[in-house]
C-alpha positions in Angstrom: 152.1 98.2 95.3 149.6 95.6 94.5 148.0 95.7 98.1 147.5 99.5 97.9 145.8 99.2 93.6 144.0 96.2 95.2 142.8 98.1 98.2 141.8 101.2 95.6 140.0 98.6 93.9 138.8 97.0 96.7 137.4 100.3 98.6 135.9 101.6 94.2 133.9 98.3 94.4 132.8 99.2 97.9 130.8 102.7 96.8 129.9 101.0 93.3 127.9 98.4 95.5 127.1 101.2 97.8 125.9 103.1 95.7 124.2 100.4 93.6 122.7 99.1 97.1 121.1 102.8 96.8 119.6 103.7 94.3 117.5 99.9 94.3 116.6 101.2 97.5 115.3 104.6 96.0 113.6 102.8 93.0 111.7 99.9 95.9 110.3 103.6 97.9 109.2 104.7 95.2 107.1 101.8 93.8 105.7 101.5 97.2 104.6 104.4 96.6 102.7 104.3 93.4 101.4 100.9 94.7 99.8 102.8 97.8 98.6 105.1 95.2 96.9 102.9 92.8 95.3 100.7 96.2 93.9 104.4 97.2 93.2 104.9 92.8 91.3 101.0 92.7 89.4 102.5 96.7 88.3 105.1 94.8 87.1 103.8 91.5 86.2 101.0 93.7 83.7 103.3 95.9 82.6 105.3 92.4 81.1 101.7 90.6 79.3 100.7 93.5 77.6 103.9 94.0 76.5 103.8 90.1 75.4 100.6 91.1 73.6 101.3 93.9 72.0 105.2 91.9 70.5 102.6 88.6 69.1 100.5 91.8 67.2 103.4 93.4 66.2 104.7 89.6 64.5 101.2 88.9 62.8 100.9 92.3 61.7 104.5 92.1 60.5 104.2 87.9 59.1 100.3 90.3 56.7 103.0 93.1 55.7 105.3 89.8 54.2 102.5 88.0 52.9 101.0 91.1 51.3 104.4 92.1 50.0 105.0 88.1 48.1 101.7 88.6 46.6 102.0 92.4 44.6 105.1 90.9 43.8 103.7 87.7 42.4 100.7 90.7 40.6 103.8 92.6 39.6 105.0 89.1 37.8 101.9 88.1 36.8 101.6 90.9 34.9 104.3 91.8 33.3 104.6 88.1 32.2 100.9 89.2 30.7 102.4 92.1 29.2 104.7 90.4 27.4 102.2 87.2 25.9 100.2 90.5 24.2 103.1 91.9 
């Protein structure tokens, strides 16, 4: 009789432990998926930040090129007006 009760108690413990292990494995799978999603999101954010930084650099280069073109035009105009005065 005690042996039978012990066997039932042992079976309940085994079933409970199996359920607990399965739940923990389920949670690990969910966490692994979430970590993967966070890594993907982090990569996208890094790519977006890099793209924004490059866009700012391109805009600065474009502004600098426009400044250089304006200065060259002013220099040509000054050079042309100086040549007319000399003649």
